[in-house]
TORKOL-4160 file (C-alpha; in steps of 0.2 Angstrom, whole numbers, padded with zeros to 4 digits, m for minus):
68
<pt num="1" X="m0023" Y="m0108" Z="0083"/>
<pt num="2" X="m0030" Y="m0112" Z="0067"/>
<pt num="3" X="m0046" Y="m0102" Z="0060"/>
<pt num="4" X="m0057" Y="m0117" Z="0062"/>
<pt num="5" X="m0053" Y="m0119" Z="0082"/>
<pt num="6" X="m0055" Y="m0100" Z="0083"/>
<pt num="7" X="m0072" Y="m0101" Z="0076"/>
<pt num="8" X="m0076" Y="m0116" Z="0088"/>
<pt num="9" X="m0071" Y="m0106" Z="0103"/>
<pt num="10" X="m0080" Y="m0091" Z="0097"/>
<pt num="11" X="m0097" Y="m0101" Z="0095"/>
<pt num="12" X="m0093" Y="m0108" Z="0112"/>
<pt num="13" X="m0092" Y="m0089" Z="0120"/>
<pt num="14" X="m0109" Y="m0086" Z="0111"/>
<pt num="15" X="m0118" Y="m0100" Z="0118"/>
<pt num="16" X="m0112" Y="m0097" Z="0134"/>
<pt num="17" X="m0118" Y="m0081" Z="0132"/>
<pt num="18" X="m0137" Y="m0086" Z="0132"/>
<pt num="19" X="m0135" Y="m0095" Z="0150"/>
<pt num="20" X="m0124" Y="m0081" Z="0158"/>
<pt num="21" X="m0131" Y="m0063" Z="0164"/>
<pt num="22" X="m0124" Y="m0048" Z="0157"/>
<pt num="23" X="m0114" Y="m0034" Z="0165"/>
<pt num="24" X="m0121" Y="m0020" Z="0153"/>
<pt num="25" X="m0129" Y="m0016" Z="0136"/>
<pt num="26" X="m0113" Y="m0016" Z="0128"/>
<pt num="27" X="m0108" Y="m0034" Z="0132"/>
<pt num="28" X="m0126" Y="m0038" Z="0123"/>
<pt num="29" X="m0122" Y="m0028" Z="0108"/>
<pt num="30" X="m0105" Y="m0036" Z="0105"/>
<pt num="31" X="m0112" Y="m0054" Z="0107"/>
<pt num="32" X="m0129" Y="m0050" Z="0097"/>
<pt num="33" X="m0117" Y="m0045" Z="0083"/>
<pt num="34" X="m0105" Y="m0061" Z="0086"/>
<pt num="35" X="m0120" Y="m0072" Z="0084"/>
<pt num="36" X="m0126" Y="m0065" Z="0067"/>
<pt num="37" X="m0109" Y="m0064" Z="0061"/>
<pt num="38" X="m0108" Y="m0082" Z="0063"/>
<pt num="39" X="m0124" Y="m0087" Z="0057"/>
<pt num="40" X="m0118" Y="m0076" Z="0040"/>
<pt num="41" X="m0103" Y="m0087" Z="0041"/>
<pt num="42" X="m0111" Y="m0103" Z="0041"/>
<pt num="43" X="m0124" Y="m0098" Z="0027"/>
<pt num="44" X="m0109" Y="m0092" Z="0016"/>
<pt num="45" X="m0100" Y="m0109" Z="0021"/>
<pt num="46" X="m0116" Y="m0119" Z="0014"/>
<pt num="47" X="m0121" Y="m0108" Z="m0002"/>
<pt num="48" X="m0103" Y="m0103" Z="m0007"/>
<pt num="49" X="m0111" Y="m0083" Z="m0008"/>
<pt num="50" X="m0115" Y="m0071" Z="0005"/>
<pt num="51" X="m0133" Y="m0069" Z="0009"/>
<pt num="52" X="m0145" Y="m0058" Z="0000"/>
<pt num="53" X="m0154" Y="m0053" Z="0017"/>
<pt num="54" X="m0152" Y="m0056" Z="0036"/>
<pt num="55" X="m0150" Y="m0074" Z="0042"/>
<pt num="56" X="m0160" Y="m0081" Z="0055"/>
<pt num="57" X="m0151" Y="m0084" Z="0072"/>
<pt num="58" X="m0161" Y="m0100" Z="0076"/>
<pt num="59" X="m0163" Y="m0110" Z="0060"/>
<pt num="60" X="m0149" Y="m0102" Z="0050"/>
<pt num="61" X="m0161" Y="m0099" Z="0036"/>
<pt num="62" X="m0164" Y="m0083" Z="0026"/>
<pt num="63" X="m0177" Y="m0073" Z="0037"/>
<pt num="64" X="m0189" Y="m0073" Z="0021"/>
<pt num="65" X="m0188" Y="m0092" Z="0022"/>
<pt num="66" X="m0189" Y="m0094" Z="0040"/>
<pt num="67" X="m0204" Y="m0100" Z="0050"/>
<pt num="68" X="m0196" Y="m0101" Z="0068"/>
């Protein structure tokens, strides 16, 4: 499987996480970290450099530029 397909699959899993109940806190922590990692990945792909601060999970902008 190519990396692009793996990332798309991870996105589907994280998106489904919002709709499904979790079994425990460990799963919530895992899927939260995956969502953060994918947001940082998207930011770095768009801007060509890693973010200097946290990235908003809703809009994908830096937290200082976010108005969500």
